[in-house]
N, C-alpha and C positions, 0 to 999 in steps of 0.2 A: 504494500500500500504506500502510495506517495501522497504527501501533503504539500500543496503549493501555497505559499504565503506571498502575497503581493501588497506593496504599499507604495504610495507616491511621496517623494521628497520635494519640498519647496526649496529652491536655491536662494541662498543669501551670501553675503560677502563678509569674511572674517577680517580681523585687524590687520593682517598682512596681505590682504587682497585674495586670500585663498577662498575657493568656493566651499560653502557649508550647506549640506543637505539636512533639512529639518522635516521630521514627520509631523504634519499638522495635528494628528491625533494625540500627540504627546505634549502639545503646548498648553501650559496652564495659564500663563499670563505674560504680558509684555509691559515694559516701562522704559521711559527715557533715562539716559545716564544722568546722574546728578552732578552738579559742578564740583562737589566735594569728593567724588570718586575719581580714582586715577586709572582710567582705562585708555588714555590716549585721546588725542583731539579728534581722531577719525571715527571713534565709536559713538554711535548715536542711540542705540537701542539694546536692551537686554531682553532675551527671550528665555523665560523660565519654563522648564520641562517637568514632566511627571516624576522623574527620578530625583528631583530636588536640585538639579544642576541648572546652570544658565549658560546661554551662548551670547557673546557680545558680537554685534554686527554693525556695519557702517551705514546700513539703510536706516532711515528715520522710522520711528514707530508707526507713523501714518502709512508708510510703504509696507512695512511688515504686516500691519493689520489688514491692508487691502489685499495683499498676496494670500494671507490666511483665509480671508473671507471668500476670495475667488475659488478656493479649493473646496469649500463646503459642498456636500452633496445636495 
């Protein structure tokens, strides 16, 4: 018996320009980077995931939200 699992990743851009694939089903919340946080000048949004981790991306939270909403069934 074979089980096939498929999921779609949404592409974002990491701190050094690397592509980052995010499973939209694992996103818990997003928020802008605060001025007091030291993520570098290019990082604009933090994506929090179900495993308690976060991903820092250069896209604005408005762009992240729009991409996540596009992917909803």
